[in-house]
Biotite code that builds the C-alpha atoms (Angstrom):
import biotite.structure as struc

atoms = struc.array([
    struc.Atom([66.332, 48.660, 30.443], chain_id="A", res_id=1, res_name="MET", atom_name="CA", element="C"),
    struc.Atom([64.982, 49.664, 27.080], chain_id="A", res_id=2, res_name="ILE", atom_name="CA", element="C"),
    struc.Atom([66.750, 46.677, 25.686], chain_id="A", res_id=3, res_name="GLU", atom_name="CA", element="C"),
    struc.Atom([64.983, 44.448, 28.192], chain_id="A", res_id=4, res_name="VAL", atom_name="CA", element="C"),
    struc.Atom([61.645, 46.016, 27.375], chain_id="A", res_id=5, res_name="LEU", atom_name="CA", element="C"),
    struc.Atom([62.349, 45.506, 23.669], chain_id="A", res_id=6, res_name="LYS", atom_name="CA", element="C"),
    struc.Atom([63.133, 41.839, 24.251], chain_id="A", res_id=7, res_name="VAL", atom_name="CA", element="C"),
    struc.Atom([60.014, 41.365, 26.419], chain_id="A", res_id=8, res_name="ILE", atom_name="CA", element="C"),
    struc.Atom([57.866, 43.230, 23.879], chain_id="A", res_id=9, res_name="GLY", atom_name="CA", element="C"),
    struc.Atom([59.230, 41.052, 21.046], chain_id="A", res_id=10, res_name="SER", atom_name="CA", element="C"),
    struc.Atom([58.584, 37.971, 23.083], chain_id="A", res_id=11, res_name="ALA", atom_name="CA", element="C"),
    struc.Atom([54.999, 39.086, 23.775], chain_id="A", res_id=12, res_name="ILE", atom_name="CA", element="C"),
    struc.Atom([54.406, 39.866, 20.126], chain_id="A", res_id=13, res_name="VAL", atom_name="CA", element="C"),
    struc.Atom([55.958, 36.526, 19.024], chain_id="A", res_id=14, res_name="ALA", atom_name="CA", element="C"),
    struc.Atom([53.794, 34.693, 21.587], chain_id="A", res_id=15, res_name="ALA", atom_name="CA", element="C"),
    struc.Atom([50.701, 36.572, 20.441], chain_id="A", res_id=16, res_name="ALA", atom_name="CA", element="C"),
    struc.Atom([51.471, 35.780, 16.800], chain_id="A", res_id=17, res_name="VAL", atom_name="CA", element="C"),
    struc.Atom([52.077, 32.087, 17.659], chain_id="A", res_id=18, res_name="THR", atom_name="CA", element="C"),
    struc.Atom([48.842, 31.950, 19.696], chain_id="A", res_id=19, res_name="MET", atom_name="CA", element="C"),
    struc.Atom([46.849, 33.644, 16.912], chain_id="A", res_id=20, res_name="LEU", atom_name="CA", element="C"),
    struc.Atom([48.363, 31.245, 14.357], chain_id="A", res_id=21, res_name="THR", atom_name="CA", element="C"),
    struc.Atom([47.360, 28.191, 16.507], chain_id="A", res_id=22, res_name="LEU", atom_name="CA", element="C"),
    struc.Atom([43.833, 29.528, 16.992], chain_id="A", res_id=23, res_name="VAL", atom_name="CA", element="C"),
    struc.Atom([43.377, 30.202, 13.308], chain_id="A", res_id=24, res_name="LEU", atom_name="CA", element="C"),
    struc.Atom([44.856, 26.813, 12.328], chain_id="A", res_id=25, res_name="LYS", atom_name="CA", element="C"),
    struc.Atom([42.497, 25.042, 14.733], chain_id="A", res_id=26, res_name="ARG", atom_name="CA", element="C"),
    struc.Atom([39.536, 27.011, 13.314], chain_id="A", res_id=27, res_name="LYS", atom_name="CA", element="C"),
    struc.Atom([40.548, 26.154, 9.729], chain_id="A", res_id=28, res_name="TRP", atom_name="CA", element="C"),
    struc.Atom([41.011, 22.423, 10.660], chain_id="A", res_id=29, res_name="GLU", atom_name="CA", element="C"),
    struc.Atom([37.496, 22.389, 12.142], chain_id="A", res_id=30, res_name="LYS", atom_name="CA", element="C"),
    struc.Atom([36.083, 24.134, 9.069], chain_id="A", res_id=31, res_name="GLN", atom_name="CA", element="C"),
    struc.Atom([37.889, 21.574, 6.835], chain_id="A", res_id=32, res_name="ASP", atom_name="CA", element="C"),
    struc.Atom([36.384, 18.701, 8.816], chain_id="A", res_id=33, res_name="LYS", atom_name="CA", element="C"),
    struc.Atom([32.930, 20.380, 8.697], chain_id="A", res_id=34, res_name="LYS", atom_name="CA", element="C"),
    struc.Atom([33.358, 20.874, 4.911], chain_id="A", res_id=35, res_name="ASP", atom_name="CA", element="C"),
    struc.Atom([34.465, 17.284, 4.450], chain_id="A", res_id=36, res_name="ALA", atom_name="CA", element="C"),
    struc.Atom([31.494, 16.028, 6.495], chain_id="A", res_id=37, res_name="THR", atom_name="CA", element="C"),
    struc.Atom([29.116, 18.220, 4.466], chain_id="A", res_id=38, res_name="GLU", atom_name="CA", element="C"),
    struc.Atom([30.621, 16.872, 1.245], chain_id="A", res_id=39, res_name="GLN", atom_name="CA", element="C"),
    struc.Atom([30.094, 13.307, 2.403], chain_id="A", res_id=40, res_name="LYS", atom_name="CA", element="C"),
    struc.Atom([26.547, 14.060, 3.345], chain_id="A", res_id=41, res_name="ILE", atom_name="CA", element="C"),
    struc.Atom([25.973, 15.661, -0.108], chain_id="A", res_id=42, res_name="ASP", atom_name="CA", element="C"),
    struc.Atom([27.506, 12.564, -1.798], chain_id="A", res_id=43, res_name="ASN", atom_name="CA", element="C"),
    struc.Atom([25.266, 10.199, 0.210], chain_id="A", res_id=44, res_name="ILE", atom_name="CA", element="C"),
    struc.Atom([22.243, 12.282, -0.591], chain_id="A", res_id=45, res_name="ALA", atom_name="CA", element="C"),
    struc.Atom([23.089, 12.181, -4.328], chain_id="A", res_id=46, res_name="ALA", atom_name="CA", element="C"),
    struc.Atom([23.540, 8.466, -4.130], chain_id="A", res_id=47, res_name="GLN", atom_name="CA", element="C"),
    struc.Atom([20.209, 8.048, -2.401], chain_id="A", res_id=48, res_name="LEU", atom_name="CA", element="C"),
    struc.Atom([18.483, 10.159, -5.095], chain_id="A", res_id=49, res_name="VAL", atom_name="CA", element="C"),
    struc.Atom([20.068, 7.951, -7.754], chain_id="A", res_id=50, res_name="SER", atom_name="CA", element="C"),
    struc.Atom([18.984, 4.747, -5.922], chain_id="A", res_id=51, res_name="ILE", atom_name="CA", element="C"),
    struc.Atom([15.469, 6.099, -5.530], chain_id="A", res_id=52, res_name="ASN", atom_name="CA", element="C"),
    struc.Atom([15.245, 6.913, -9.197], chain_id="A", res_id=53, res_name="GLU", atom_name="CA", element="C"),
    struc.Atom([16.437, 3.394, -10.113], chain_id="A", res_id=54, res_name="LYS", atom_name="CA", element="C"),
    struc.Atom([13.931, 1.864, -7.644], chain_id="A", res_id=55, res_name="VAL", atom_name="CA", element="C"),
    struc.Atom([11.141, 3.921, -9.208], chain_id="A", res_id=56, res_name="ASP", atom_name="CA", element="C"),
    struc.Atom([12.136, 2.762, -12.644], chain_id="A", res_id=57, res_name="LYS", atom_name="CA", element="C"),
    struc.Atom([12.320, -0.893, -11.646], chain_id="A", res_id=58, res_name="LEU", atom_name="CA", element="C"),
    struc.Atom([9.019, -0.591, -9.781], chain_id="A", res_id=59, res_name="SER", atom_name="CA", element="C"),
    struc.Atom([7.329, 0.818, -12.944], chain_id="A", res_id=60, res_name="ALA", atom_name="CA", element="C"),
    struc.Atom([8.752, -2.020, -15.019], chain_id="A", res_id=61, res_name="GLU", atom_name="CA", element="C"),
    struc.Atom([7.620, -4.558, -12.447], chain_id="A", res_id=62, res_name="LEU", atom_name="CA", element="C"),
    struc.Atom([4.115, -3.088, -12.406], chain_id="A", res_id=63, res_name="ASP", atom_name="CA", element="C"),
    struc.Atom([3.934, -3.502, -16.237], chain_id="A", res_id=64, res_name="LYS", atom_name="CA", element="C"),
    struc.Atom([5.095, -7.171, -15.942], chain_id="A", res_id=65, res_name="GLU", atom_name="CA", element="C"),
    struc.Atom([2.574, -7.830, -13.190], chain_id="A", res_id=66, res_name="VAL", atom_name="CA", element="C"),
    struc.Atom([-0.179, -6.356, -15.332], chain_id="A", res_id=67, res_name="ALA", atom_name="CA", element="C"),
    struc.Atom([0.867, -8.550, -18.294], chain_id="A", res_id=68, res_name="LYS", atom_name="CA", element="C"),
    struc.Atom([1.040, -11.614, -16.101], chain_id="A", res_id=69, res_name="THR", atom_name="CA", element="C"),
    struc.Atom([-2.389, -10.822, -14.567], chain_id="A", res_id=70, res_name="ASP", atom_name="CA", element="C"),
    struc.Atom([-3.879, -10.519, -18.025], chain_id="A", res_id=71, res_name="LEU", atom_name="CA", element="C"),
    struc.Atom([-2.357, -13.798, -19.122], chain_id="A", res_id=72, res_name="LYS", atom_name="CA", element="C"),
    struc.Atom([-3.659, -15.480, -15.934], chain_id="A", res_id=73, res_name="ASN", atom_name="CA", element="C"),
    struc.Atom([-7.175, -14.125, -16.452], chain_id="A", res_id=74, res_name="ARG", atom_name="CA", element="C"),
    struc.Atom([-7.049, -15.405, -20.073], chain_id="A", res_id=75, res_name="CYS", atom_name="CA", element="C"),
    struc.Atom([-5.889, -18.804, -18.959], chain_id="A", res_id=76, res_name="LEU", atom_name="CA", element="C"),
    struc.Atom([-8.569, -18.984, -16.275], chain_id="A", res_id=77, res_name="GLN", atom_name="CA", element="C"),
    struc.Atom([-11.236, -17.990, -18.792], chain_id="A", res_id=78, res_name="ALA", atom_name="CA", element="C"),
    struc.Atom([-10.000, -20.683, -21.211], chain_id="A", res_id=79, res_name="GLY", atom_name="CA", element="C"),
    struc.Atom([-9.875, -23.341, -18.506], chain_id="A", res_id=80, res_name="LEU", atom_name="CA", element="C"),
    struc.Atom([-13.342, -22.352, -17.225], chain_id="A", res_id=81, res_name="ARG", atom_name="CA", element="C"),
    struc.Atom([-14.727, -22.756, -20.758], chain_id="A", res_id=82, res_name="GLU", atom_name="CA", element="C"),
    struc.Atom([-13.028, -26.141, -21.209], chain_id="A", res_id=83, res_name="MET", atom_name="CA", element="C"),
    struc.Atom([-14.352, -27.375, -17.883], chain_id="A", res_id=84, res_name="LEU", atom_name="CA", element="C"),
    struc.Atom([-17.817, -26.089, -18.731], chain_id="A", res_id=85, res_name="TYR", atom_name="CA", element="C"),
    struc.Atom([-17.796, -28.032, -22.006], chain_id="A", res_id=86, res_name="ASP", atom_name="CA", element="C"),
    struc.Atom([-16.403, -31.206, -20.387], chain_id="A", res_id=87, res_name="ARG", atom_name="CA", element="C"),
    struc.Atom([-18.770, -31.118, -17.440], chain_id="A", res_id=88, res_name="ILE", atom_name="CA", element="C"),
    struc.Atom([-21.797, -30.528, -19.649], chain_id="A", res_id=89, res_name="LYS", atom_name="CA", element="C"),
    struc.Atom([-20.709, -33.385, -22.002], chain_id="A", res_id=90, res_name="TYR", atom_name="CA", element="C"),
    struc.Atom([-20.223, -35.794, -19.074], chain_id="A", res_id=91, res_name="LEU", atom_name="CA", element="C"),
    struc.Atom([-23.490, -34.810, -17.356], chain_id="A", res_id=92, res_name="CYS", atom_name="CA", element="C"),
    struc.Atom([-25.466, -35.394, -20.535], chain_id="A", res_id=93, res_name="ARG", atom_name="CA", element="C"),
    struc.Atom([-23.737, -38.793, -21.037], chain_id="A", res_id=94, res_name="LYS", atom_name="CA", element="C"),
    struc.Atom([-24.404, -39.976, -17.483], chain_id="A", res_id=95, res_name="TYR", atom_name="CA", element="C"),
    struc.Atom([-27.978, -38.605, -17.458], chain_id="A", res_id=96, res_name="ILE", atom_name="CA", element="C"),
    struc.Atom([-28.568, -40.515, -20.715], chain_id="A", res_id=97, res_name="ALA", atom_name="CA", element="C"),
    struc.Atom([-27.113, -43.670, -19.199], chain_id="A", res_id=98, res_name="ASP", atom_name="CA", element="C"),
    struc.Atom([-29.197, -43.216, -16.091], chain_id="A", res_id=99, res_name="GLY", atom_name="CA", element="C"),
    struc.Atom([-26.369, -44.177, -13.784], chain_id="A", res_id=100, res_name="LYS", atom_name="CA", element="C"),
    struc.Atom([-22.775, -43.185, -12.835], chain_id="A", res_id=101, res_name="ILE", atom_name="CA", element="C"),
    struc.Atom([-19.888, -44.924, -11.210], chain_id="A", res_id=102, res_name="ARG", atom_name="CA", element="C"),
    struc.Atom([-18.964, -43.636, -7.773], chain_id="A", res_id=103, res_name="GLU", atom_name="CA", element="C"),
    struc.Atom([-15.395, -42.682, -8.845], chain_id="A", res_id=104, res_name="GLU", atom_name="CA", element="C"),
    struc.Atom([-16.744, -40.887, -11.929], chain_id="A", res_id=105, res_name="GLU", atom_name="CA", element="C"),
    struc.Atom([-19.222, -39.026, -9.754], chain_id="A", res_id=106, res_name="PHE", atom_name="CA", element="C"),
    struc.Atom([-16.451, -37.864, -7.395], chain_id="A", res_id=107, res_name="LYS", atom_name="CA", element="C"),
    struc.Atom([-14.298, -36.813, -10.378], chain_id="A", res_id=108, res_name="SER", atom_name="CA", element="C"),
    struc.Atom([-17.167, -34.898, -11.965], chain_id="A", res_id=109, res_name="LEU", atom_name="CA", element="C"),
    struc.Atom([-17.935, -33.273, -8.686], chain_id="A", res_id=110, res_name="ASN", atom_name="CA", element="C"),
    struc.Atom([-14.335, -32.103, -8.219], chain_id="A", res_id=111, res_name="ARG", atom_name="CA", element="C"),
    struc.Atom([-14.361, -30.716, -11.769], chain_id="A", res_id=112, res_name="MET", atom_name="CA", element="C"),
    struc.Atom([-17.597, -28.864, -11.045], chain_id="A", res_id=113, res_name="TRP", atom_name="CA", element="C"),
    struc.Atom([-16.250, -27.537, -7.773], chain_id="A", res_id=114, res_name="SER", atom_name="CA", element="C"),
    struc.Atom([-13.118, -26.104, -9.548], chain_id="A", res_id=115, res_name="VAL", atom_name="CA", element="C"),
    struc.Atom([-15.274, -24.700, -12.338], chain_id="A", res_id=116, res_name="TYR", atom_name="CA", element="C"),
    struc.Atom([-17.955, -23.148, -10.041], chain_id="A", res_id=117, res_name="HIS", atom_name="CA", element="C"),
    struc.Atom([-15.921, -22.022, -6.985], chain_id="A", res_id=118, res_name="GLU", atom_name="CA", element="C"),
    struc.Atom([-12.274, -21.630, -8.038], chain_id="A", res_id=119, res_name="ASP", atom_name="CA", element="C"),
    struc.Atom([-12.848, -20.255, -11.514], chain_id="A", res_id=120, res_name="LEU", atom_name="CA", element="C"),
    struc.Atom([-16.072, -18.424, -10.722], chain_id="A", res_id=121, res_name="ASN", atom_name="CA", element="C"),
    struc.Atom([-18.123, -20.333, -13.215], chain_id="A", res_id=122, res_name="GLY", atom_name="CA", element="C"),
    struc.Atom([-21.748, -19.388, -13.658], chain_id="A", res_id=123, res_name="ASN", atom_name="CA", element="C"),
    struc.Atom([-24.685, -21.494, -12.475], chain_id="A", res_id=124, res_name="GLY", atom_name="CA", element="C"),
    struc.Atom([-25.605, -22.971, -15.906], chain_id="A", res_id=125, res_name="TYR", atom_name="CA", element="C"),
    struc.Atom([-24.492, -26.420, -14.824], chain_id="A", res_id=126, res_name="LEU", atom_name="CA", element="C"),
    struc.Atom([-26.178, -26.485, -11.450], chain_id="A", res_id=127, res_name="ASP", atom_name="CA", element="C"),
    struc.Atom([-29.293, -28.188, -12.801], chain_id="A", res_id=128, res_name="GLY", atom_name="CA", element="C"),
    struc.Atom([-27.291, -30.902, -14.514], chain_id="A", res_id=129, res_name="GLU", atom_name="CA", element="C"),
    struc.Atom([-25.267, -31.495, -11.404], chain_id="A", res_id=130, res_name="MET", atom_name="CA", element="C"),
    struc.Atom([-28.469, -31.847, -9.351], chain_id="A", res_id=131, res_name="GLU", atom_name="CA", element="C"),
    struc.Atom([-29.666, -34.489, -11.781], chain_id="A", res_id=132, res_name="GLU", atom_name="CA", element="C"),
    struc.Atom([-26.269, -36.276, -11.561], chain_id="A", res_id=133, res_name="ILE", atom_name="CA", element="C"),
    struc.Atom([-26.632, -36.423, -7.766], chain_id="A", res_id=134, res_name="LYS", atom_name="CA", element="C"),
    struc.Atom([-29.938, -38.248, -8.127], chain_id="A", res_id=135, res_name="LYS", atom_name="CA", element="C"),
    struc.Atom([-28.495, -40.950, -10.470], chain_id="A", res_id=136, res_name="LEU", atom_name="CA", element="C"),
    struc.Atom([-27.866, -44.483, -9.338], chain_id="A", res_id=137, res_name="GLU", atom_name="CA", element="C"),
    struc.Atom([-24.280, -44.943, -8.311], chain_id="A", res_id=138, res_name="LYS", atom_name="CA", element="C"),
    struc.Atom([-22.490, -48.223, -8.710], chain_id="A", res_id=139, res_name="TYR", atom_name="CA", element="C"),
])
């Protein structure tokens, strides 16, 4: 009987050890998965930080290029505005001196003045000349 109890006791201990081993193994596997997931999240977060830094750097470089381009465009517009001012003034004086203007030349001059005055924000210095041009005989 003692022998039977020893065998039963040994079986119970062996079963308890096996059960405890399985429970611990399962817990460790879950922890390993959790650790692996946390590591993946940390890696993704680090990649996002790196990407954000690169985007910030590119954005700053783009802002500088836009500022340079904007400055160049303003300079080109100012130059074109001055050239149109000079050309319109010259043509107005010529046609006013002639006392007449061809219809196609009037339309062309009016388009130039419209670009100068409206699109390029030219001043009103040529308004008087353009009023005189409108009064000229058209042929």
